C-alpha positions in Angstrom: 111.9 128.5 156.5 112.1 131.9 155.5 109.5 134.6 154.6 110.2 134.5 151.1 110.2 130.5 150.8 107.0 130.4 152.4 105.4 132.9 150.2 106.7 130.7 147.4 105.2 127.7 148.9 101.8 129.3 149.6 101.6 130.6 146.0 102.4 127.2 144.4 99.8 125.1 146.8 97.1 128.0 145.9 97.8 127.7 142.4 97.9 123.7 142.7 94.4 123.8 144.3 92.9 126.1 141.7 94.1 123.8 139.2 92.4 120.9 140.8 89.3 122.9 141.1 89.0 124.3 137.6 90.7 121.2 135.8 87.8 120.4 133.5 88.0 124.2 132.3 91.8 124.1 132.4 91.8 120.9 130.3 89.3 122.4 127.9 91.6 125.4 127.3 94.6 123.0 126.8 92.5 120.8 124.2 91.8 124.2 122.3 95.2 125.5 122.4 96.3 122.4 121.3 94.2 122.2 118.3 95.3 125.8 117.2 99.1 125.0 117.3 98.5 121.6 115.6 99.0 123.0 112.1 102.2 124.9 113.2 103.6 122.0 114.9 102.7 120.0 111.9 104.7 122.9 109.7 107.6 122.6 111.7 108.0 118.7 110.9 107.4 119.0 107.4 110.0 122.1 107.3 112.5 119.9 109.0 112.0 117.2 106.6 111.9 119.1 103.5 115.0 120.9 104.7 117.1 117.9 104.2 116.1 117.8 100.3 116.2 121.9 100.2 120.0 121.9 101.5 120.7 119.0 99.0 119.4 121.1 96.3 121.2 124.1 97.2 124.4 122.2 97.1 124.3 122.1 93.6 127.4 124.0 92.2 125.6 126.9 89.9 123.1 127.7 92.5 126.4 129.4 94.2 127.6 131.7 91.3 127.2 135.4 92.9 125.4 137.5 90.7 123.6 134.9 88.6 120.0 134.5 88.6 120.4 131.1 89.5 121.9 132.4 93.0 119.0 134.4 93.4 116.3 132.1 93.1 118.0 128.9 94.7 115.7 129.1 97.8 112.2 128.8 96.0 113.8 126.7 93.2 115.1 124.4 96.1 111.7 124.4 98.2 109.7 124.0 95.0 111.8 121.1 93.5 111.8 119.4 97.2 108.3 119.3 97.4 107.9 118.4 93.7 110.2 115.3 94.1 107.9 114.1 97.4 104.6 114.5 95.8 106.3 112.6 92.6 107.3 109.8 94.5 103.7 109.7 96.3 101.9 109.9 92.8 104.3 107.3 91.4 103.6 104.7 94.3 99.9 105.5 94.2 99.8 105.1 90.2 101.8 101.6 90.5 99.8 100.1 93.4 95.9 101.3 92.9 95.3 100.2 89.4 96.8 96.7 89.8 95.0 96.5 93.4 91.6 97.8 91.6 92.5 94.9 89.1 92.5 92.2 91.5 89.5 93.7 93.3 87.5 93.3 90.0 89.1 89.7 89.9 86.9 89.0 93.0 83.7 90.6 91.8 83.7 88.9 88.8 84.1 85.3 90.9 81.3 86.3 93.3 78.4 85.1 90.9 80.2 81.9 90.3 80.5 81.4 93.9 76.8 82.2 94.8 75.5 80.3 91.8 77.4 77.1 93.7 75.8 78.1 96.9 72.5 78.2 95.5 73.2 74.5 93.9 74.5 73.1 97.2 71.0 74.6 99.0 68.8 73.0 96.2 70.4 69.7 96.9 68.6 69.7 100.5 65.2 70.5 99.1 63.8 67.1 100.4 64.7 68.5 104.0 62.7 71.6 103.9 59.5 70.4 104.6 60.7 68.9 108.1 62.4 72.5 108.5 59.2 74.3 108.0 57.3 72.2 110.8 60.0 72.6 113.1 59.9 76.4 112.6 56.3 76.5 112.9 56.4 74.4 116.1 58.3 77.1 117.5 55.3 79.7 117.7 57.8 82.5 116.8 56.2 85.9 115.8 57.9 86.4 112.6 55.9 90.0 111.7 57.2 91.5 114.9 60.5 90.2 114.1 60.7 91.6 110.8 59.4 94.9 112.4 62.0 95.2 114.9 64.5 94.3 112.0 63.2 96.9 109.7 63.8 99.6 112.4 67.1 98.5 113.5 68.0 98.6 109.6 66.8 102.2 109.7 68.4 103.1 112.7 71.5 101.6 111.1 71.2 103.5 108.1 70.7 106.7 109.7 74.2 106.0 112.1 75.7 105.1 108.8 74.8 108.5 107.2 75.8 110.2 110.2 79.1 108.4 110.3 79.5 109.3 106.7 79.2 113.1 107.6 81.5 113.0 110.7 84.2 111.2 108.3 83.7 113.8 105.5 84.2 116.7 108.2 87.5 114.6 109.9 88.8 114.5 106.4 88.0 118.0 105.5 89.7 119.5 108.5 92.7 117.3 108.1 93.0 118.7 104.4 92.9 122.1 105.8 95.4 121.4 108.8 97.7 120.1 106.0 97.5 122.8 103.6 98.1 125.0 106.7 100.8 123.5 107.5 102.9 123.0 104.2 101.9 127.2 103.7 103.8 127.5 107.4 106.6 125.1 106.4 107.4 127.1 103.1 107.3 130.3 105.2 109.8 128.4 107.7 112.2 127.5 105.0 112.0 130.9 103.1 113.6 132.7 106.2 115.3 129.8 108.0 118.5 131.6 108.7 116.7 134.7 110.0 114.8 132.8 112.1 117.8 130.9 113.5 119.7 133.8 114.0 116.5 135.4 116.0 116.3 132.3 118.3 119.9 132.5 118.6 120.1 136.0 119.8 117.0 135.5 122.3 119.0 132.6 123.8 122.2 134.3 124.3 120.2 137.2 125.6 118.2 135.2 128.2 120.4 132.3 129.1 123.7 131.9 131.0 126.6 131.4 128.6 127.2 127.8 130.3 123.7 126.7 129.9 123.5 128.0 126.3 126.6 126.3 125.2 125.4 123.1 126.8 121.9 123.3 125.0 123.8 124.1 121.7 125.5 120.9 121.6 122.8 118.9 122.5 120.7 120.6 119.9 123.4 120.2 117.1 123.9 116.7 117.9 119.9 115.7 117.8 119.8 117.7 114.6 122.6 115.9 113.1 121.5 112.3 114.7 117.7 113.1 113.4 118.9 114.3 109.7 121.1 110.9 109.0 117.6 108.8 111.0 115.2 110.1 108.2 117.9 109.5 105.5 118.5 106.1 106.7 114.9 105.2 107.2 114.4 106.1 103.6 117.5 104.1 102.4 116.3 101.0 104.4 112.7 101.5 102.8 114.4 101.4 99.2 116.8 98.2 100.3 113.5 96.6 101.5 111.2 97.3 98.4 113.9 96.5 96.2 114.9 93.1 97.7 111.2 92.3 98.1 110.6 92.7 94.0 113.6 90.8 93.5 112.7 88.1 95.6 109.2 87.8 93.9 110.7 88.0 90.7 112.9 84.8 91.4 110.2 83.0 92.8 107.8 83.8 90.0 105.1 85.5 92.3 102.6 87.9 90.5 102.5 91.5 91.0 106.2 91.7 91.8 106.9 95.5 91.1 103.3 96.5 92.6 103.7 94.7 95.9 107.5 95.5 96.2 107.0 99.0 95.7 104.1 99.0 98.6 106.2 97.2 101.0 108.8 99.5 100.4 106.6 102.8 101.0 104.7 101.2 104.0 108.3 100.0 105.4 108.8 103.9 106.3 106.0 102.9 109.2 107.6 100.7 111.9 106.0 97.3 112.6 102.6 98.1 111.3 103.6 99.0 107.9 105.3 95.8 107.0 102.1 93.7 108.1 100.1 96.4 105.9 102.0 95.6 102.9 102.4 92.1 103.4 98.4 91.9 104.1 97.6 93.5 100.6 100.6 91.9 98.6 99.0 88.7 99.9 95.5 89.5 98.8 96.7 90.6 95.6 98.7 87.3 94.8 95.6 85.4 96.2 93.3 86.5 93.4 96.0 84.9 91.2 96.8 81.7 92.8 95.9 81.2 96.6 98.9 78.8 96.9 101.5 81.5 95.6 99.8 83.6 98.4 100.5 81.1 101.1 104.1 81.0 99.7 104.3 85.0 99.7 103.6 85.0 103.2 106.3 82.6 104.2 108.8 84.6 101.9 107.7 87.9 103.4 108.2 86.5 106.9 112.0 85.5 106.3 112.4 88.9 104.6 111.0 90.9 107.5 113.3 88.9 109.8 116.3 89.5 107.5 115.7 93.3 107.3 114.6 93.5 111.1 117.8 91.6 112.4 120.6 92.8 109.8 119.3 95.5 107.5 117.7 97.8 109.7 120.5 97.7 112.6 123.0 98.0 110.0 121.7 100.7 107.6 120.1 103.2 110.3 122.4 102.1 113.0 125.3 103.3 111.0 123.7 106.1 109.7 123.0 107.3 113.0 126.1 106.2 114.7 124.5 103.6 116.8 125.5 99.9 117.0 123.2 97.5 115.8 122.6 96.3 119.3 121.3 99.4 120.7 119.1 99.9 117.9 117.3 96.8 118.3 117.0 97.6 122.3 115.7 101.2 121.3 113.0 99.8 118.9 112.1 97.2 121.4 111.8 99.6 124.4 110.2 102.5 122.2 107.6 100.5 120.9 106.6 99.2 124.3 106.6 102.5 125.9 104.9 104.5 122.9 104.0 102.4 119.9 104.4 103.2 116.4 105.6 107.3 117.3 107.8 105.6 120.1 109.5 103.4 117.7 109.9 106.4 115.2 111.7 108.5 118.0 113.5 106.0 119.8 116.3 105.2 117.7 117.3 109.0 116.9 116.8 109.7 120.6 119.0 106.9 121.5 121.8 107.8 119.3 121.6 111.2 120.5 122.2 110.2 123.9 124.6 107.5 123.2 127.0 110.3 121.2 126.4 112.7 124.1 127.7 110.3 126.5 130.3 109.0 124.4 131.6 112.8 124.0 131.4 113.3 127.8 133.2 110.0 128.6 136.1 110.9 126.3 136.4 114.4 127.9 136.2 113.0 131.0 139.0 110.6 130.2 141.4 113.2 128.3 140.9 115.4 131.7 142.2 112.3 134.0 145.0 111.3 131.4 147.2 114.5 132.3 147.0 113.8 136.1 147.6 109.9 135.7 150.9 110.6 133.6 151.7 113.2 136.1 151.3 110.5 139.1 153.5 108.1 137.1 156.0 110.4 136.6 156.3 111.4 140.3 
């Protein structure tokens, strides 16, 4: 071992020992750093998603006429238009879902007094057995006042814990709102100067990285960007298709709340696995308030639709948009869900599609390099 390698080994060993010794402080610092950069990372994600709409809006022809007012304001108009479109879709979904959901809950609340009356009638039919029950309770020698006192103390402690939990929830929601606002503002800044930022990062990469490494990284990032963009578009398309099929099927089978449930199913379809079950549960509850038998029929219908969507629609729509065969889409979703849950399922398809394209391109490149040698060998 040379002297230089020995110094490097000693330094790394000392650093490892220090990290183990002060692991609590290091983990605390990492947690603090993560809390500070979370709004910025979220802003980058929001900017990336909004950029898809911004790019499409900027392709409108009258924005490209040089010297006109439209050309000068195309970037702020595109950003404002993309944000407005997303908020409009969210508000539309809320306006369709929430009123009818409140109406269904109102139906349940109205039925509660009738159910309570039936329970009272049922209990009153057992009045003749109550004296025997009273004698039995007295024979147990239970200290009822002490039990009531303990119950009251538990209730008081429970109310205080509920109050503290409520304050904690309010603080968490306030923190989330602040984080979302900061992230949105940061995303707007990124979109406003995305060309300048891209040029700056490109200059830094060319300056500090070797040309071969820079070329390889550029190819990987370009492929990943193209794949992730197409995946987001395909995921939204699949959600629209699923929501439309659900609405049409419910109208054909004469299920109530067809428009509302179809919209909810389409919106929750953006979340893999859990979204479908969430939409189905809310939809079944809504239909149950009208007709319990139809609610059971709806669950059967949605189960069949989910199988159709998971095995046919999703692999074809999302898989074709990212250039990944259907069998690999299913494999990616299965493995990604097992490794990383919901986040893993979201990232599995575009990551797998990126690797698939890179490997495919490398295989084609190697085959093209081998073909001249093969032809030369045959000619000799």
